[in-house]
C-alpha positions, -999 to +999 in steps of 0.1 A: -545-048+192-572-058+167-601-044+188-586-009+194-577-007+158-612-016+148-626+012+170-602+037+154-614+028+120-651+030+130-651+065+143-667+094+123-649+102+091-628+133+101-616+116+133-611+084+114-588+101+089-568+117+117-566+085+136-555+067+104-529+093+097-516+092+133-514+054+132-496+054+099-471+080+112-464+058+142-459+027+121-435+046+099-415+058+129-413+023+143-402+009+109-376+037+105-362+030+139-359-007+131-341+001+098-317+026+114-297+009+142-291+031+173-257+045+181-252+016+205-259-009+177-232+005+153-207-019+139-182-030+165-146-034+153-131-065+169-094-054+169-082-078+196-046-068+202-039-058+166-023-024+157-047+001+143-031+026+119-049+059+114-049+069+077-086+071+069-120+073+086-125+036+090-123+037+128-135+073+134-170+082+144-163+119+147-135+144+147-128+181+149-097+203+146-076+174+132-065+163+097-046+134+081-010+141+073+014+122+050+050+117+062+072+114+031+100+090+031+135+102+038+159+097+008+192+082+019+210+095-013+227+061-016+234+046-051+230+010-041+232-003-077+246+014-108+252+002-144+287-011-148+287-041-172+282-044-210+248-060-205+238-029-185+253-004-209+220+013-220+201+015-188+188-002-157+150-005-154+123-021-132+134-042-101+121-061-071+136-066-036+128-090-009+144-104+023+148-142+027+166-159+056+186-128+065+197-122+029+184-093+007+177-104-028+171-083-059+159-090-094+163-063-120+161-056-157+187-038-178+192-029-214+224-031-235+237-010-263+244-040-286+208-051-287+191-017-286+163-013-297+152-049-304+135-079-289+170-090-277+181-059-258+172-069-222+187-090-195+169-102-164+196-101-137+202-109-100+220-092-071+222-099-034+232-082-002+238-089+035+226-055+046+204-041+018+228-013+011+259-029-003+251-052-032+271-078-052+263-091-087+273-128-084+287-147-113+260-173-119+272-190-150+237-195-164+236-174-196+263-168-222+268-132-231+294-121-257+311-155-254+312-157-215+290-169-187+308-148-161+278-126-154+247-123-132+222-128-160+192-151-153+179-150-189+176-128-219+144-141-234+119-166-220+089-185-232+080-213-256+092-215-292+075-189-313+064-169-283+097-161-266+101-125-255+123-103-234+114-096-199+097-063-191+080-049-160+087-079-138+075-081-102+089-110-082+074-124-049+078-153-026+048-176-024+044-192+010+018-216-003+037-227-035+052-261-040+090-263-037+094-260-075+074-228-076+081-210-043+091-179-063+067-164-087+068-134-110+045-114-133+056-095-164+049-086-199+050-116-223+047-122-260+022-148-270+010-163-303-026-159-316-037-131-292-047-104-317-032-071-326-016-064-292+003-096-285+018-084-252-003-099-223+005-104-187+028-135-182+035-156-152+068-172-142+079-196-115+111-208-099+123-231-071+151-208-061+147-174-077+174-182-102+162-207-127+128-195-142+101-211-163+074-190-180+038-204-181+028-213-216-004-192-216-011-156-204-022-155-168-043-124-176-056-112-210-048-075-203-024-055-225+009-054-205+032-024-200+052-009-172+058-030-140+033-054-125+026-063-088+015-096-075+015-114-042-002-141-021-027-123+001-028-142+034-060-124+045-079-133+013-062-166+007-060-156-029-034-143-054-037-106-061-025-089-093-022-052-101-013-036-134-020-010-160-055-005-174-073+022-192-089+051-173-079+087-172-048+081-192-028+054-176-045+039-146-043+009-123-064-023-122-067-053-099-077-089-102-077-118-077-076-156-082-072-188-062-049-200-090-018-182-101-021-192-137-055-177-144-069-142-136-099-124-149-092-091-167-081-063-144-107-039-132-100-002-124-092+006-088-071+038-091-067+067-115-059+104-114-086+128-102-096+164-110-075+176-081-043+161-096-021+182-119-036+186-153-027+161-180-013+135-156-017+098-150-005+069-130+024+047-140+035+014-123+013+003-094+040-008-069+013-024-047+022-045-017+011-055+018+024-033+046+048-054+067+037-061+102+000-053+098-032-071+090-052-058+061-032-027+052-021-023+016+003+002+000+003+016-035+033+037-046+028+046-083+047+073-102+026+103-110+035+112-146+029+148-153+029+152-191+035+190-190+069+190-172+074+154-184+084+143-149+075+114-126+076+114-088+063+087-064+030+091-046+014+070-018-021+055-014-033+032+013-062+007+016-078-017+039-092-040+012-069-035-018-098-020-038-107+013-022-077+036-019-071+066+002-045+092-009-034+111+022-023+146+012-027+136-025-008+167-037+023+157-017+050+134-032+059+104-010+093+103-027+099+137-044+122+145-073+157+156-064+171+191-070+183+200-105+216+181-110+208+153-086+208+117-100+170+115-093+158+149-106+138+137-137+120+104-132+114+081-103+099+046-101+093+025-070+106-010-068+084-039-059+089-046-023+087-028+011+109-042+039+107-038+077+142-035+090+145-027+127+124+003+134+123+014+098+105+006+066+128+005+036+116+014+002+138+010-029+134+031-060+152+040-092+160+075-102+174+094-132+179+130-142+163+122-175+126+129-180+101+105-195+106+114-232+144+117-229+150+080-232+171+080-263+202+058-265+224+089-269+211+104-237+208+072-217+244+062-221+259+095-209+273+087-174+256+117-158+222+104-169+225+068-158+195+054-139+205+043-104+188+024-076+185+040-042+168+037-009+143+057+011+132+051+047+103+060+071+098+049+106+076+017+110+039+025+113+046+062+107+034+068+071+003+088+080-009+105+112-038+124+126-024+158+135-035+190+151-018+223+157-015+244+189-052+251+187-060+215+194-086+190+182-101+156+190-113+124+175-137+097+187-136+062+175-164+039+166-170+010+190-140-013+195-137-047+211-102-053+224-080-078+243-053-065+266-045-048+298-030-015+285-036+010+257-005+020+238-003+050+214+021+057+186+026+095+190+050+123+184+042+153+206+057+186+195+068+215+218+041+226+242+018+199+229+000+169+246-023+140+240-050+127+263-073+097+260-106+089+275-125+056+275-162+057+267-188+030+267-205+019+235-231+047+237-204+073+241-207+079+278-175+086+297-163+057+319-155+068+355-118+070+363-110+067+326-122+101+314-099+124+294-097+146+325-083+116+344-056+110+318-020+121+325-010+142+295+014+125+271+042+148+259+067+123+243+078+108+210+072+071+214+057+045+191+045+024+221+035+049+248+013+035+275-017+056+284-019+063+322-049+076+342-047+089+378-051+054+391-029+036+366-028+020+331-050-010+336-080-014+311-085-051+315-119-046+331-132-035+297-114-061+277-139-079+254-165-052+258-174-026+232-158+007+241-149+039+223-118+061+226-119+099+228-085+113+220-076+149+224-046+161+203-028+194+207+003+201+186+010+165+181+009+135+157-011+104+164-002+075+141-022+047+157-030+027+188-029-008+201-043-027+232-018-051+246-005-068+277+028-059+293+046-072+262+033-058+230+023-085+206 
């Protein structure tokens, strides 16, 4: 290479300049090609036999004629918990629900008239259920209220001497890594000494059984605390994750992680309203949680507070890392307000906790006909205005779909590496619609006998529909190799896909 290069540089000046320019251009092209990987060298998603839910562009290389569609939850209309005791006489408030050993468990806050409005107006209470619909409030005998312990109160105030405070905005979770004495954990607003002009910081609590609680002596996060907080052990990160209120465009949502529950850095902004949202609106409680039955999918169900009409409905965002959030059909409520006169026509707040029950996801929320600024004692205590807890459901893995109308469309995935013998689709095909799938190699070339033309059209409503080509369903020959999917969609919904053996794992 040195000798030809020397000859190029020794030619007469005009030719030398042209040769130098040509050589430099060649070098730049080579460098550019080295810096930009070819299509065949794109990132390969190693999905194994995991479910892939389609709610963003993470797995899409290209698409046309399709869009993402939000599928709002169906409200059951149930009133699963209502105020009925003196310690609940002012209002119900934030709550958390989880399932443990076949039992549904609930922790909730309520205000009473006797203490309103003071630092001793709130009870942290417990309820349980065998079916998640019909709840009882057991007589726990833990706290004396008006001369009796015949109640379901866990505590009224909690903390050390001089820094005791009522509970507010508590989110409860079960910690699979915690020692027996701290298997249950909770985050909430807490009053602390010597913390400046705003003494309410994020507090941490622990319990061996979910009934007897201890609050940590120091704040777990030096962020001003208000509304409900979300926390959980993230099995994927092997860290605790905390979400709560931060500054942004009005009220906004921040996040922090830690390998120790007792100490988080200040929350950093991850979600706020955008210019496309209704004017003068912001986000209330985060209601963040892992989506049951999936790896690496997170949900956020905050209330969108619109200051003009003074209402709050529930929206849905989804994420694959808990930091970057996608809002499918951002203008559509996931749980909308009820009609005028309904118990949930003014303000809605999602509970902490999403449960997979059979083929449904259960979401719990509180609703009131009162709007945000209507929370005076005189209005709260009117029976028609009581805040009540209810339930909303959606089919498992059917929160968001890729959809197309009768005109049809298609999508093509980025390279995937899978394990399994069959490809299953989660689809709902409408009248006169169909879905077909083709298998492509890593470069995007059609694989013989697995082209879309070879696929038998799918025309069903099935969450685990096997894809069949003219010679069968078997895709094991390509297991472990990078492939792409080309999926044609006509008047149908595609929620996701999964490679699996005969029995779906």
